[in-house]
Each structure stands twice: as C-alpha cells, then as structure tokens.
C-alpha positions, -999 to 999 in steps of 0.1 A, spaced: -107 -113 111 -87 -84 125 -64 -72 98 -37 -47 107 -8 -31 88 -2 -23 51 -23 -31 20 0 -62 14 -14 -76 47 -49 -68 36 -44 -89 5 -31 -117 26 -63 -114 47 -85 -115 16 -68 -147 4 -71 -164 38 -108 -155 41 -115 -165 5 -100 -200 12 -120 -203 44 -153 -193 28 -146 -218 0 -142 -244 28 -176 -235 42 -168 -210 69 -190 -179 74 -176 -146 86 -187 -131 119 -191 -93 121 -181 -93 158 -162 -113 184 -193 -127 201 -205 -146 171 -172 -161 161 -159 -197 169 -124 -184 163 -107 -150 158 -79 -144 133 -55 -115 140 -33 -106 110 -4 -87 126 20 -60 115 56 -62 128 74 -34 109 78 -9 138 78 -14 175 47 8 177 30 -15 151 40 -45 171 24 -31 202 -8 -23 183 -8 -59 171 -3 -72 207 -31 -50 219 -54 -64 191 -45 -100 202 -52 -91 238 -86 -76 229 -95 -107 208 -86 -130 237 -105 -109 262 -136 -107 240 -136 -143 225 -108 -164 239 -100 -185 208 -74 -166 188 -51 -176 159 -23 -151 151 -8 -147 116 12 -120 97 46 -104 101 47 -107 139 45 -145 135 83 -144 133 82 -135 170 60 -164 181 78 -166 215 70 -130 223 33 -136 214 31 -169 234 49 -154 264 24 -126 266 -6 -147 255 0 -184 263 -36 -193 253 -34 -184 216 -43 -214 195 -17 -210 168 9 -185 155 19 -185 118 41 -161 97 33 -138 68 15 -152 38 15 -187 53 -21 -193 40 -23 -230 43 -10 -230 79 -36 -205 89 -64 -224 72 -52 -256 88 -52 -240 122 -88 -228 117 -98 -263 106 -83 -277 138 -98 -251 160 -133 -250 145 -138 -281 122 -168 -281 99 -187 -314 94 -184 -324 57 -215 -322 35 -219 -337 1 -250 -316 -7 -236 -281 -7 -215 -262 -33 -194 -241 -10 -169 -226 -36 -175 -189 -40 -179 -174 -75 -151 -149 -68 -126 -140 -42 -138 -124 -10 -127 -87 -7 -121 -65 23 -120 -33 2 -150 -16 -14 -162 -33 -46 -149 -6 -69 -112 -7 -60 -88 -37 -54 -52 -42 -43 -33 -63 -68 -2 -79 -52 24 -87 -79 53 -100 -57 63 -109 -22 95 -101 -3 124 -78 -11 161 -82 -21 173 -50 -5 188 -48 30 180 -12 40 195 -7 75 163 4 91 141 -23 77 134 -59 87 109 -68 59 133 -93 42 136 -111 76 98 -112 78 88 -119 42 119 -132 26 136 -122 -7 118 -111 -39 94 -137 -53 74 -124 -83 41 -138 -95 38 -148 -131 25 -119 -151 -1 -140 -169 -15 -150 -135 -16 -114 -124 -35 -104 -155 -60 -132 -150 -67 -120 -115 -70 -84 -127 -94 -94 -154 -116 -112 -129 -115 -82 -106 -126 -58 -133 -153 -82 -144 -166 -82 -108 -168 -44 -107 -134 -31 -99 -128 3 -114 -93 9 -99 -64 -15 -95 -38 -6 -69 -6 -24 -78 14 -33 -46 45 -52 -36 76 -45 -14 95 -32 -45 73 -28 -76 102 -16 -97 121 -49 -92 91 -70 -103 102 -99 -125 139 -97 -117 138 -132 -102 119 -145 -133 147 -130 -154 120 -109 -171 108 -138 -191 78 -136 -214 47 -157 -208 19 -165 -233 -16 -152 -229 -48 -172 -237 -61 -143 -257 -30 -143 -278 4 -126 -276 25 -126 -245 34 -105 -215 68 -99 -201 76 -102 -163 86 -66 -162 69 -36 -145 65 -16 -177 50 -44 -198 27 -56 -170 15 -20 -165 8 -17 -202 -13 -48 -202 -31 -38 -170 -39 -4 -186 -58 -22 -214 -84 -36 -190 -104 -4 -187 -98 3 -150 -76 29 -134 -41 15 -127 -22 30 -98 14 21 -90 27 19 -54 61 13 -38 81 22 -69 119 25 -63 134 52 -86 155 28 -107 163 43 -142 139 20 -159 110 37 -141 114 64 -168 98 39 -193 65 39 -174 59 77 -177 49 76 -214 22 50 -204 8 78 -181 9 103 -209 -10 79 -231 -37 73 -204 -29 36 -198 -17 41 -163 -27 68 -138 -2 97 -137 8 88 -102 39 74 -86 44 63 -50 81 64 -45 96 59 -10 126 83 -12 131 82 26 157 110 25 177 131 2 210 138 20 237 115 5 253 107 38 220 96 53 210 76 23 243 58 25 237 50 61 203 38 52 217 16 25 190 28 2 191 15 -34 188 35 -66 196 69 -51 227 77 -72 206 88 -102 199 126 -106 164 123 -92 155 159 -94 164 161 -131 143 129 -137 113 143 -119 115 174 -140 116 152 -171 87 132 -159 66 163 -156 75 173 -191 62 140 -205 32 137 -181 24 173 -168 -3 160 -144 19 134 -128 14 132 -90 44 121 -69 39 110 -34 66 98 -10 76 91 26 106 103 45 123 94 78 135 122 101 160 118 129 178 88 114 210 80 133 237 104 123 214 129 107 229 163 113 212 197 111 229 202 77 215 168 65 180 179 75 184 213 59 195 195 27 163 174 28 142 206 32 159 223 3 155 191 -18 118 190 -10 114 227 -19 129 220 -53 112 187 -59 77 201 -51 63 166 -44 25 165 -43 20 142 -13 44 136 15 43 115 47 70 114 73 81 92 102 103 98 131 130 72 132 121 44 155 145 15 163 131 -18 152 143 -50 168 167 -67 144 174 -37 123 211 -29 115 204 9 120 200 4 157 238 -1 160 247 31 141 262 60 161 247 94 165 211 86 176 191 118 174 173 129 206 135 126 206 129 164 210 150 171 179 131 144 160 99 161 169 111 196 159 124 183 126 92 164 119 71 195 126 93 216 102 91 191 74 53 187 77 48 224 77 69 228 45 51 199 27 17 212 38 25 246 23 36 229 -10 5 207 -10 -19 236 -4 -3 256 -33 -6 226 -56 -42 220 -47 -51 257 -50 -38 256 -86 -64 230 -94 -93 254 -86 -113 260 -118 -101 228 -134 -123 199 -143 -110 166 -130 -120 129 -133 -132 117 -99 -140 82 -87 -168 81 -62 -162 64 -29 -192 73 -8 -226 90 -12 -247 105 15 -285 112 18 -281 149 17 -269 154 -18 -232 151 -10 -205 126 -20 -169 119 -15 -145 107 -41 -109 108 -52 -91 123 -82 -64 105 -101 -39 121 -77 -54 104 -47 -49 68 -35 -76 55 -11 -70 60 27 -35 76 20 -39 108 1 -66 135 0 -103 134 -11 -127 153 -33 -158 165 -14 -188 170 -38 -220 190 -34 -253 189 -54 -248 153 -65 -276 132 -79 -280 94 -85 -243 86 -79 -231 53 -67 -196 42 -54 -174 33 -83 -188 59 -107 -162 80 -125 -174 115 -132 -162 149 -143 -160 174 -114 -154 212 -115 -130 221 -86 -143 251 -66 -121 252 -35 -91 235 -18 -73 233 15 -39 217 25 -51 182 17 -85 180 0 -105 194 -29 -141 206 -31 -163 206 -62 -195 200 -81 -203 175 -108 -201 190 -143 
C-alpha cells in the first residue's frame, strides 16, 4: 500500500488494509514481494495529482500489478490514459470496490481451518496515536476547493459508533486521539444532532461538543482538527480549560481580508474572530491555535495581503502554514479575474512565513523554564528522545527534543522542563 495525501486518506488506507487482512491477505514491505500494489491517491491540488501519478508510475515500473483508489479515482480516464495497464480505479472511501478488485487480482484459496479475523484494526500510525474520522464529505462550496466533488456532501458517523471505535483504540494502547473530518464543526448536522444511547448508560449527542466531552472521558489526549470557526465552537473551549480536550484548535482560516474571503466563499467568517480568539485565551490561557492561509488568491491586492499580515500580527497564532494559490481542475476560483503573478505569490509567501516564524519563535521562547506534559514519539540509543507537547500535532507542528532520558518508550506521557527553543521546536529534559 502506498498511501498519499491527508490523514483522512490514511484512515481510508487503514480500513482497506484491515478488511484485506481479515480476508487473509498479508502485507508486503516492498514492491517485489507483493502480488498487487494499492495506491491511495490525493487529488486536491494539481501538484498532489502529479505526485499521485508519479507513485502509480513507480508502482507499475516496480511491480506491474496496480490498483488505484482515493480522490484521484474521480479522474479514472486521466489515470487510464497515462497508465492503461492499471488493474482497477476506484474513488475515495469505496472500500468494498477496492477489496473486490484485490480479490479479483490476487484471489486467496478458501480455508476452513484458519481464523483470519484480526483482533483489532490494522494501523498505519504508531501504536500510541490514532486518527479518528468522525464524518465524510463537506457541505461547503469554497471556490478554490473540489473536495465535495471528490468526497460528496457531509455524512456524519453515529456518535455511539465513534465512541466504540475510540474505546477500542484506547484499550489497544492509543494515548492520543486525533479527531479529523472535512469540517469537524459541522459534525452531526445531517443527523439533526440527535442523541444515541450508550451501552454503558446515558446517551451521546451527534454534536461536536458532546462528542468531544465523551471522548475526553476515555483517558487519552483528544486533539481537534479541521474546525471551522462557527459560533458554537466557543462551547468547546471550557472542555479545554477542564482538561477533557487538549487546548488546541486547528482552524483553516485561509485568509482575513473580507473581499478575499468573499471571493473564496468561505463560511463562518462574519463573526468577530479576533475578539473570540482573545476570549478563548481568557478561558483556556494555554490554548494553541494553528491555521493555514492561501496567498496569491485571484483578486488579492497588496492592500488585502497587508490586511492579512496585520491580522496575523494581532491574532498571534501559534502555528501557521501557507500555500501559494494553485488552480485546481474543476474549481470555481479558476474563472475569477485578477490572477496574481507567480513572482508576487512567492514574495508574499516569503513575507508571511517570515512574520509567522517570528511570532512562533517568540511564543516558544516564552515556554523556556516551564514544565510541560510531553508524549514520547521516539527514543534513541544515546539517551535522547523526541516527543510532542500538547501544542503539537504529529507530523504537522513542532517537536520536543529531550536529553538525558532513561527507560522511556513511545507513548509515555512525562513532565519535561523546557530549556531552549527555536522557531519551531522545543528542547528540554525530563523532570
């Protein structure tokens, strides 16, 4: 399995592999030992599509028997034109179609003597953290995005089913649950926020706040990703103050200038976001806010970009990523007037990243001398270890590098005295 793209794709890969292992398939660590290669593609940006096509080409060159799934499955003709020998092409989260294609390509003789059902789901992440997908699809029609065309409208999972999965993950060793979806704030809207009974008694509502509250009672860190800043997000902040949910919000603001947000057709941007951020920090002083922004969107003027920089200066977000606008086939934004030249995009991108790096460095420097909870991700043989604070999501944010560690294992949560910092990472020693 070659799994590309976002954590939502990774969860799809885990589900596919779990079903295949239950059916009796073993996983090969390389191309040479595989009867068939699965490539789970990303199709959000043209650059991601090209990466997916390169991965398909490599798999065909190295193995020859390739099944393609994921977001690029919507462009089956493009894939088959370039690679006419692919065995099958399926779309995003079409698990049964993928499994059926594998059965056809590499059938397993039935055996009545083996119990092939695994005790728990197969994971592609380390044992101590797990992505928990709570819904598929999105109801928004942002002008730069084709996710609804790839994955459809919002379809929420029942909250009781999510909790059962989370309980199994925690029982199997998960210490951190990373809640993901296309729009976590909209969770349960299609279920009319109905309540569902729990086997342990009581009930849980199909609502982000109530689901987060129940997840927080399982004893693992709970981290919320892809949270649109709807007004009801304010109700989650007290859960952070109470220690039920990590004081961390991943909010894709994308921009701050009103005219650009209007052109982007972004939802939930009419609220006074800066005032709300200040209020969140009053309730949960350690809250970390990470976000992503697009520079060079069609029609973005120098005044719009300066507005964004001033907004970031005032917002003082902890973690910021940025993208240069890239036309995506099928996106409405492609037809907008005022496309920004590439050299201006690059210049604006550099200015934004310089500003956010300065803000990040100052915020991390302020943590020197503090004692923080850190979850261990890796341990080396020379007395060092790498972990993350509550402010750091895996493979996205910074890390905490430790010295003088003893008898630590991945998944341990320990107290760490912070001794130094740079623009992105912290350095410390176990207390």
